[in-house]
Wavefront OBJ file of the C-alpha trace (Angstrom):
o trace
v 7.237 10.046 28.146
v 4.702 9.330 25.379
v 5.205 10.871 21.936
v 3.408 10.547 18.590
v 5.034 10.926 15.199
v 2.565 11.897 12.468
v 3.131 11.282 8.770
v 1.091 12.238 5.739
v 1.203 12.061 1.979
v 3.648 15.008 1.899
v 6.152 12.923 3.906
v 6.372 9.887 1.633
v 4.610 7.507 -0.729
v 2.148 4.645 -0.464
v 1.965 2.534 -3.613
v 0.434 -0.684 -4.892
v 2.315 -2.605 -7.575
v 0.206 -5.031 -9.590
v 1.145 -7.940 -11.803
v -0.702 -9.603 -14.641
v -1.826 -13.200 -14.974
v -3.586 -15.484 -17.437
v -2.800 -16.832 -20.870
v -2.832 -13.282 -22.326
v -0.716 -11.777 -19.531
v 1.849 -10.379 -21.984
v -0.846 -8.029 -23.280
v -1.499 -6.456 -19.865
v 0.237 -3.668 -17.981
v 1.857 -4.055 -14.580
v 0.512 -0.979 -12.819
v 2.019 1.358 -10.259
v -0.886 2.779 -8.268
v -0.227 5.616 -5.838
v -2.544 6.361 -2.932
v -2.455 10.157 -2.882
v -4.155 10.704 0.491
v -3.004 8.806 3.581
v -1.829 9.450 7.110
v 0.072 7.397 9.656
v 1.013 7.678 13.313
v 3.755 6.064 15.352
v 3.183 6.082 19.123
v 6.276 5.999 21.306
v 6.754 4.929 24.913
v 10.061 6.509 25.842
v 12.565 5.686 23.111
v 10.661 2.641 21.758
v 7.744 2.685 19.309
v 4.684 0.976 20.780
v 1.968 1.254 18.073
v 1.490 2.196 14.438
v -1.628 3.166 12.500
v -2.111 3.906 8.815
v -5.247 5.152 7.066
v -5.452 5.327 3.270
v -8.211 6.945 1.194
v -9.088 4.436 -1.535
v -10.741 7.140 -3.674
v -7.433 9.015 -3.882
v -5.715 6.296 -5.909
v -4.014 7.296 -9.149
v -2.475 5.169 -11.881
v 1.084 6.489 -12.132
v 2.692 3.997 -14.473
v 2.059 0.882 -16.505
v 4.898 -1.377 -17.617
v 4.610 -4.050 -20.263
v 1.612 -4.508 -22.477
v 1.427 -4.435 -26.230
v 1.546 -0.622 -26.329
v 2.483 2.012 -23.720
v -0.281 2.839 -21.225
v -2.253 5.771 -22.683
v -4.084 8.514 -20.762
v -7.543 7.025 -21.531
v -6.289 3.590 -20.388
v -5.114 5.163 -17.095
v -8.606 6.576 -16.543
v -10.179 3.189 -17.293
v -7.680 1.358 -15.067
v -8.456 3.755 -12.196
v -12.192 3.236 -12.654
v -11.718 -0.547 -12.704
v -9.547 -0.417 -9.570
v -12.135 1.654 -7.679
v -14.910 -0.783 -8.662
v -12.795 -3.807 -7.762
v -11.994 -2.346 -4.336
v -15.619 -1.326 -3.759
v -14.472 2.210 -2.972
v -18.034 3.491 -2.519
v -18.730 0.982 0.268
v -15.169 0.656 1.616
v -13.461 4.032 1.181
v -10.636 3.384 3.646
v -7.804 0.880 4.015
v -6.461 0.560 7.561
v -3.501 -1.022 9.251
v -3.292 -1.038 13.049
v -0.227 -2.536 14.724
v -0.268 -2.929 18.486
v 2.871 -5.027 18.676
v 6.158 -3.424 17.681
v 9.365 -5.405 18.068
v 12.903 -4.265 17.243
v 14.725 -6.035 14.396
v 18.247 -5.675 13.083
v 17.133 -3.231 10.367
v 14.251 -1.497 12.171
v 10.994 -2.859 13.559
v 8.461 -5.631 13.005
v 4.852 -4.418 13.193
v 2.171 -6.998 13.931
v -1.476 -6.064 13.727
v -4.628 -6.014 11.634
v -4.976 -5.017 7.988
v -8.478 -4.029 6.865
v -9.326 -3.885 3.164
v -12.738 -4.141 1.498
v -14.403 -4.411 4.915
v -12.431 -7.529 5.899
v -9.758 -7.801 8.563
v -6.739 -10.096 8.527
v -3.692 -10.416 10.736
v -0.685 -8.877 9.028
v 2.994 -8.401 9.790
v 5.341 -5.765 8.333
v 9.089 -5.376 8.632
v 9.890 -1.661 8.524
v 13.468 -0.638 7.770
v 14.636 2.510 9.553
v 17.669 4.279 8.113
v 19.632 7.176 9.593
v 20.126 9.654 6.722
v 21.868 12.457 8.554
v 19.140 15.001 9.289
v 16.310 12.547 8.558
v 14.975 9.151 9.544
v 13.874 7.113 6.530
v 11.219 4.426 6.966
v 10.416 1.863 4.284
v 8.544 -1.399 3.903
v 7.209 -3.668 1.199
v 4.550 -6.300 1.730
v 2.692 -8.833 -0.402
v -1.093 -8.766 -0.066
v -3.396 -11.343 -1.643
v -6.593 -9.646 -2.777
v -8.728 -12.781 -2.447
v -7.883 -12.909 1.288
v -10.017 -9.770 1.596
v -12.900 -10.897 -0.591
v -11.659 -9.006 -3.631
v -11.959 -10.648 -7.017
v -9.016 -9.348 -9.094
v -10.047 -7.463 -12.227
v -10.122 -9.600 -15.366
v -11.095 -9.240 -18.994
v -11.282 -11.339 -22.148
v -13.161 -14.066 -20.262
v -10.394 -14.264 -17.653
v -7.518 -14.781 -20.076
v -6.049 -11.435 -18.887
v -6.317 -10.520 -15.239
v -4.625 -8.652 -12.443
v -2.523 -11.063 -10.393
v -4.137 -11.959 -7.053
v -1.046 -10.945 -5.061
v -0.061 -7.277 -5.178
v 2.900 -5.586 -3.519
v 2.294 -2.616 -1.233
v 5.236 -0.272 -0.644
v 5.516 2.530 1.881
v 8.302 5.071 2.338
v 8.423 8.123 4.576
v 10.963 10.517 6.012
v 10.994 12.416 9.258
v 13.343 15.229 10.225
v 15.317 14.338 13.350
v 14.747 17.732 14.945
v 10.928 17.468 14.936
l 1 2 3 4 5 6 7 8 9 10 11 12 13 14 15 16 17 18 19 20 21 22 23 24 25 26 27 28 29 30 31 32 33 34 35 36 37 38 39 40 41 42 43 44 45 46 47 48 49 50 51 52 53 54 55 56 57 58 59 60 61 62 63 64 65 66 67 68 69 70 71 72 73 74 75 76 77 78 79 80 81 82 83 84 85 86 87 88 89 90 91 92 93 94 95 96 97 98 99 100 101 102 103 104 105 106 107 108 109 110 111 112 113 114 115 116 117 118 119 120 121 122 123 124 125 126 127 128 129 130 131 132 133 134 135 136 137 138 139 140 141 142 143 144 145 146 147 148 149 150 151 152 153 154 155 156 157 158 159 160 161 162 163 164 165 166 167 168 169 170 171 172 173 174 175 176 177 178 179 180 181 182
Protein backbone atom coordinates (compact mmCIF):
# COMPACT_ATOMS: atom_id res chain seq x y z
CA UNK A 1 0.00 0.00 0.00
CA UNK A 2 1.35 3.43 -1.00
CA UNK A 3 0.95 6.37 1.39
CA UNK A 4 2.15 9.98 1.38
CA UNK A 5 2.92 12.03 4.47
CA UNK A 6 2.66 15.78 3.86
CA UNK A 7 4.39 18.41 5.98
CA UNK A 8 4.26 22.18 5.88
CA UNK A 9 5.57 25.19 7.73
CA UNK A 10 2.95 24.66 10.47
CA UNK A 11 4.50 21.24 11.22
CA UNK A 12 8.09 22.32 11.85
CA UNK A 13 10.94 24.64 10.97
CA UNK A 14 13.43 25.04 8.14
CA UNK A 15 16.37 27.26 9.04
CA UNK A 16 19.72 28.38 7.66
CA UNK A 17 22.48 29.19 10.14
CA UNK A 18 25.25 31.40 8.79
CA UNK A 19 28.75 32.08 10.03
CA UNK A 20 31.06 35.01 9.46
CA UNK A 21 34.51 35.05 7.90
CA UNK A 22 37.31 37.48 7.09
CA UNK A 23 39.68 39.60 9.11
CA UNK A 24 36.74 41.62 10.52
CA UNK A 25 34.60 38.56 11.32
CA UNK A 26 34.18 39.58 14.97
CA UNK A 27 32.16 42.57 13.78
CA UNK A 28 29.59 40.45 11.93
CA UNK A 29 26.49 38.62 13.10
CA UNK A 30 25.94 34.89 12.78
CA UNK A 31 22.39 34.82 11.44
CA UNK A 32 19.50 32.46 12.00
CA UNK A 33 17.35 32.64 8.87
CA UNK A 34 13.96 30.93 8.87
CA UNK A 35 12.23 29.89 5.67
CA UNK A 36 8.61 30.66 6.52
CA UNK A 37 6.96 28.88 3.57
CA UNK A 38 7.91 25.30 2.69
CA UNK A 39 6.31 21.92 2.15
CA UNK A 40 7.62 18.38 2.13
CA UNK A 41 6.31 14.93 1.25
CA UNK A 42 7.41 11.47 2.28
CA UNK A 43 6.22 8.65 0.00
CA UNK A 44 5.85 5.23 1.58
CA UNK A 45 5.81 1.76 0.05
CA UNK A 46 4.24 -0.35 2.76
CA UNK A 47 6.02 0.43 6.03
CA UNK A 48 9.19 1.84 4.41
CA UNK A 49 9.70 5.38 3.09
CA UNK A 50 10.68 5.35 -0.58
CA UNK A 51 11.05 9.06 -1.55
CA UNK A 52 11.22 12.52 -0.03
CA UNK A 53 10.67 15.95 -1.57
CA UNK A 54 11.05 19.41 -0.07
CA UNK A 55 10.18 22.75 -1.65
CA UNK A 56 11.15 26.03 0.01
CA UNK A 57 10.05 29.54 -1.01
CA UNK A 58 13.20 31.68 -0.99
CA UNK A 59 11.17 34.91 -0.82
CA UNK A 60 9.67 33.80 2.50
CA UNK A 61 12.98 33.97 4.36
CA UNK A 62 13.11 36.00 7.57
CA UNK A 63 16.06 36.98 9.73
CA UNK A 64 15.12 35.65 13.17
CA UNK A 65 18.30 36.19 15.13
CA UNK A 66 21.83 37.49 14.91
CA UNK A 67 24.50 36.43 17.39
CA UNK A 68 27.83 38.16 17.84
CA UNK A 69 28.73 41.44 16.23
CA UNK A 70 29.78 44.65 17.88
CA UNK A 71 26.19 45.53 18.83
CA UNK A 72 22.96 43.49 18.94
CA UNK A 73 21.24 43.04 15.57
CA UNK A 74 18.76 45.93 15.19
CA UNK A 75 15.45 45.90 13.29
CA UNK A 76 16.87 47.99 10.39
CA UNK A 77 19.88 45.62 10.19
CA UNK A 78 17.47 42.65 9.96
CA UNK A 79 15.72 44.31 7.01
CA UNK A 80 19.07 44.98 5.32
CA UNK A 81 20.30 41.44 6.00
CA UNK A 82 17.11 40.01 4.48
CA UNK A 83 17.49 42.20 1.40
CA UNK A 84 21.14 41.14 1.03
CA UNK A 85 20.21 37.46 1.42
CA UNK A 86 17.50 37.70 -1.25
CA UNK A 87 19.93 39.39 -3.67
CA UNK A 88 22.68 36.88 -2.93
CA UNK A 89 20.31 33.96 -3.57
CA UNK A 90 18.92 35.59 -6.72
CA UNK A 91 15.40 35.14 -5.37
CA UNK A 92 13.81 36.90 -8.36
CA UNK A 93 15.31 34.39 -10.81
CA UNK A 94 15.45 31.36 -8.48
CA UNK A 95 12.48 31.60 -6.10
CA UNK A 96 12.54 27.96 -5.00
CA UNK A 97 15.00 25.63 -3.28
CA UNK A 98 14.32 21.93 -3.89
CA UNK A 99 15.51 18.65 -2.50
CA UNK A 100 14.40 15.40 -4.13
CA UNK A 101 15.52 12.10 -2.63
CA UNK A 102 14.76 8.92 -4.54
CA UNK A 103 16.90 6.67 -2.39
CA UNK A 104 15.89 6.16 1.23
CA UNK A 105 17.87 3.74 3.37
CA UNK A 106 17.27 2.85 7.02
CA UNK A 107 19.93 3.86 9.56
CA UNK A 108 20.22 3.21 13.27
CA UNK A 109 18.64 6.58 14.12
CA UNK A 110 16.26 6.97 11.17
CA UNK A 111 16.92 7.20 7.44
CA UNK A 112 19.56 8.34 4.96
CA UNK A 113 18.11 10.32 2.04
CA UNK A 114 20.16 10.51 -1.14
CA UNK A 115 19.09 12.77 -3.96
CA UNK A 116 19.47 16.14 -5.65
CA UNK A 117 19.60 19.55 -4.00
CA UNK A 118 18.76 22.51 -6.25
CA UNK A 119 19.69 26.04 -5.18
CA UNK A 120 20.21 29.12 -7.35
CA UNK A 121 19.32 27.09 -10.46
CA UNK A 122 22.12 24.56 -9.90
CA UNK A 123 21.76 20.92 -8.94
CA UNK A 124 24.15 18.87 -6.83
CA UNK A 125 23.99 15.40 -5.35
CA UNK A 126 23.24 15.61 -1.64
CA UNK A 127 22.80 13.19 1.24
CA UNK A 128 20.89 13.78 4.49
CA UNK A 129 20.67 11.68 7.63
CA UNK A 130 17.22 12.20 9.15
CA UNK A 131 16.72 11.20 12.77
CA UNK A 132 13.26 9.84 13.59
CA UNK A 133 12.21 9.86 17.23
CA UNK A 134 9.14 8.28 18.81
CA UNK A 135 7.68 10.96 21.12
CA UNK A 136 4.58 9.18 22.33
CA UNK A 137 1.76 10.56 20.18
CA UNK A 138 4.12 12.07 17.60
CA UNK A 139 6.97 11.17 15.27
CA UNK A 140 9.74 13.77 15.34
CA UNK A 141 11.99 14.17 12.30
CA UNK A 142 15.19 16.22 12.35
CA UNK A 143 18.28 16.77 10.25
CA UNK A 144 21.17 19.18 9.92
CA UNK A 145 23.33 19.52 6.84
CA UNK A 146 26.26 21.66 5.74
CA UNK A 147 25.85 23.36 2.36
CA UNK A 148 28.62 25.27 0.60
CA UNK A 149 27.14 28.24 -1.23
CA UNK A 150 29.88 28.36 -3.87
CA UNK A 151 28.93 24.81 -4.95
CA UNK A 152 25.71 26.36 -6.26
CA UNK A 153 27.25 29.40 -7.92
CA UNK A 154 26.45 31.70 -5.01
CA UNK A 155 29.02 34.28 -4.00
CA UNK A 156 28.60 34.77 -0.23
CA UNK A 157 27.68 38.32 0.78
CA UNK A 158 30.66 40.47 1.76
CA UNK A 159 31.34 44.05 2.73
CA UNK A 160 34.28 46.28 3.63
CA UNK A 161 36.18 45.07 0.56
CA UNK A 162 35.76 41.44 1.64
CA UNK A 163 37.18 41.84 5.14
CA UNK A 164 33.73 40.86 6.53
CA UNK A 165 31.74 38.19 4.75
CA UNK A 166 29.24 35.43 5.26
CA UNK A 167 31.05 32.11 5.57
CA UNK A 168 30.79 29.98 2.42
CA UNK A 169 29.43 26.97 4.32
CA UNK A 170 26.04 27.38 5.99
CA UNK A 171 24.13 24.87 8.08
CA UNK A 172 20.57 23.96 7.10
CA UNK A 173 18.36 22.49 9.83
CA UNK A 174 14.95 20.89 9.45
CA UNK A 175 12.58 19.65 12.15
CA UNK A 176 9.01 18.43 11.83
CA UNK A 177 6.47 16.47 13.82
CA UNK A 178 3.69 14.20 12.70
CA UNK A 179 0.87 12.83 14.83
CA UNK A 180 0.91 9.02 14.85
CA UNK A 181 -2.84 8.77 14.31
CA UNK A 182 -2.83 10.69 11.00
